[in-house]
N, C-alpha and C positions, 0 to 999 in steps of 0.2 A: 504494500500500500504506500509506504513512504517513497519507494522508488518511483511509482507512477506520478506522485505529486512533484517530484524533482524534474520531470521531463518538461521540456519547453514545447509549447504549441508551435505549429508551423509559422504563425504570425510572429511569435516571440523570436523564433530562430531567424526569420527573415529580418527582423529589426537588428539582431546581433550581427547578421551578415552585412547589413547596410553600414552599421557603425564601424565594423572592422574594415570594410572596403574603403570607407572614407579615409581612414588612417593610411591604408596601403596606397590608394590612389594619390593621396596628398603627398606622401613621402616619395613615391616612385613614378608617378604619372601613369597615364593609361597604358602606354606601350611597355613601360618598365614593371608593371604590376602583373603578377601571375595569379590566376584563379586558385592555384595550389597554395600560394602564400595566404590568400584570403581565407581559404578553407582551413588551413592550419591555425590561423589566428582565432578563428571561431571554434575550432575543434570539431569540424564536420568533414566528411569526405567530399571530394570534387563532384562525384555523381549527385550527392545530396544537394550541393550548391546549385547544380544545374537543374534540379527539380524546382528550386525556388526561383531561379532566374534563367531564362532561356539560354543566355550566353553572356560573355563578359561585357559586351556593349550594353545589354539590357541592365546589367548590374551597375555599370558606370552611369547610365542615364538615371537610374533610381537614386544613386548617390547625389548626382548633380541636382535632381529635383528636390531631394531632402535638404541639401545645403541651401538652395535658393529659397525654399519654403520657410526654413527656420529663420533666415535673415528677414524675409518679408514679414513673417509673423511677429518677429521681434520689433521691427519698425512700427507696425500697426499698433501693437500693444503700447509701445513707448509714446506714440503720438496721441493716444486716446485722451480726449478732453482738452487737447491743445491745438493751436493752429499756427501757421506761419513759422517764424524763426524759432519760437518756443518749441514747436513740434519737431522741427529739424534738429535742434540741439538735443532734444530728448532722444531722438533716433540715433544721433551721433554717439551719445553716451551708451545707448544699448549696443550699438555696433562695436564699440571698443570692448565692451564686456564679452561679446560673442567671439571676437578674434583673439581673446586671451587663450582660447583653445586653438592652438597653432594649426591643428588639422583643418579647421574651417577656413582659415586664411589660405593655407597652402592648397586646399581643395579648389578654392575659387581660382587661384592662379593656374593650377593644372587644368581646370575646366577651359580657360581661355586658350591655353597652349594646345590642348587636345582638339579643341574646335578648329583652330587654325591649321593644325597638322592634318586633320581629317579632310578639311576642305581642300587643302593643297594636294591631297591624294585623290580628289574627285568625289569624296563622300560628303554630301551636304546635309544629310539627315541629322547628325549630331548638332551641327550649327543651327539648323532650323529649330530644334528642340530647345537649345540654350537661348537663342534669341527670343523665342516665345516666352520662356520663363523670365528673362530679363525685362521684356516688355510688360509682362504682368506685374513684376515687382515695381518697375518705374511708375506704371499707372496707379498701383495701389498706394505707393508712397505719396504721389501727387494728391490723390483723393484724401488720404488720411491726414495729410498736413495742410491741405488747402493752399498748396504752393503753385506758383506760376511755372511754366515750362523752363524759364530761365533759372528760377530758384532750384528746381529739381536738377537741372544740368549742373549747377554749381555744387549741389549736395553730393551727387554721384561723382563729380570730378574730384572733390575733396576726398571722397571715399577711396577712389582709385589711388590717389597720392598716399593716403594713410596706409593702404595695403602695401604699397611699394616701400615706404619708409619702415614699416614694421618688419616686413619680410627681409629687408636689408640690414635690420638690426640697429637702426639709428636710435640711440638713447634719447629720452624725452628732453634732456638738457641740450641736445645738439641744436645748432642754429636752424636746421632744416624745419624744425617744428615752430619757429617763431611766428610764422604767418597765420597760424591757427588761432582763432579766438575762442574756441570751444572750451568751456570750463573743465571738461574731462582731461584735456591735455595739461592745463595748469595744475589741476589737482593730482595728475599722475594716475588716473584710473586705469589707463592702458599701460601695461607693463611690457617691456621688451625683454623681460627675463626669459632666457632660453633661446633667444634669437641670435 
């Protein structure tokens, strides 16, 4: 009886696989990640992994979707009850907390590289999926914050710069951060520890 309660459902196992795959894809990219490594990380066989996900690409797309959905949801929750600059600053705070999990940051960067590589090889399906998720996030942030297209462009432009500065390991005291006016940078909410 105790043994049966310790078993994970297929949905729980699927969640474990997505979490493990995010770490593997974040660290090694799409082409550098093997499904065997993901299966080992989760503690399942490769055949079982392929019962949950049709192929490596389907798993990668599930991870990309999860990553983007988590970011979007975090933005929407942070903006609740706020508008304009106040909403965008709250979303910025939320984003800094999200990317303290280095896998989320690296997964985003890998997503962009993998999209470009797939399209260079003539495969547009991954890019179409990523662009649809980005468009949805962009539109959701605009609605949640009540921001203009120009304000949303600035918000995401700052976000991309933040991604790069954190990924390159610039400490918050570095002059590269001086142009940011967000309180979270001044307070040091974002840590570059481990970068």
